[in-house]
Structures are given as structure tokens and as C-alpha cells.
N, C-alpha and C positions, 0 to 999 in steps of 0.2 A: 520402445524396444529398438535397439540398434543392431543392424546386421554386423556381425563381428568383423568381417573383412572391411566393410566401410568404416567401422569404428576405428580400426587400426590405421587405415589410410587417413582418416580425419585427424586422429591424434598426431600422426606424423606431420601432417600439414600444420597443425597448431604449433608444434615445436619449431618448425621452420619459421613460421610467422613470428613467434616470440624472439627467435634469433635475429630475424630481420629488423624487428622493432628495436631491439637492443642496439644493433649496429647503427640504425638511423639516429637513435638518441645520442650515441657516442659521436657520430659524424656532426650532429648539430652542435654538441658541446665543443668540438674542435673547430667549429665555424667553417666547415668545408664549403666548397663552391656550390652555389645554389642549384645549378643543373645536376650536380652529383646527388644532392639531397632529394631533388625532385625525382630523379631516376630511381633512387631507393624507395621513395614513397610509392611510386607507381608499381614497383615490383611487389610491394606489400599488398597493394590493392588487387593485383592479379592473383596473388596467393589467397587472399580472402575470397575472391570469386571462385577459385578452385575449391576452397573449403565449403562455400555455399552449395556448389554442385554436389559434393559428397552428401551433405545434409539433405538436400532436396531429393537426391536419388534414394536415400534411405527412407525418407517420408513416403515417397511414391511406392517403393517396393514393400513397405510394411503397412503403415497406417492407411494410406489411400486405398491400397489393394483390399484391406480388411473392410474399410468403410463402404467401398463399392459393392462388396459381397454381402453386406449386412443391410437388410431392408430398413429404410428410414434414415440411413447415414449418408446416402448419396449426396444430398444437398449440403451436408456439413463438409464433405470432401471438396465439393465444388467451391464453396465459400472460402475454405482455407486456401485453395489454390489461387483463387482470384486475389485474395489478400496478399499472398506471397508475391504474385506477379506485380501487383500494384506497388508494393514496397520496393521491389527490385528495380522499378522503372522511375523512381523519384530522382 
């Protein structure tokens, strides 16, 4: 279940990222200067990190909150968070 405000923000961010990716593809086709391409790529990566933050915030506010309040689900919540942390630091 997604918090509706976070969902709207995440969907807005997805649309921005789609536009950025399209722009990068066009810039590559035009063979623009490498530092320009790299700058666009880095901007996309920052946008993806922002999207990740929205998704993580939703998970913490909904699923983790519920799991921590439900007997027996505490360990599941901890394991999920460890997994996400590990994936984010690869």
C-alpha cells in the first residue's frame, strides 16, 4: 500500500526521470560532448536516488510500521531493512 502523497511525488519523479533518459538518449544520438553526457547521466542517478528515498519512506511509514507492531514480524522488518541497506551500498 502506498501513501497517496508519496505515490504522487514518486510518480512525478518517474516522469522526470523518463524525460531525462529520453534527453540523454537524444544527446548520445547527436554525439554530444562526453562531459555533457556524463553530466546528464549523473543527474539521472541523483533523480533515481530521490525516487529511492520516496519508496523507502513509504515502506518505513507503512509496512515496517505495521510489521513492528505485529508480533512475530519484527525480524522480517529488520531483515528487509538490512537487505535494502546492503543493496544500496553496492
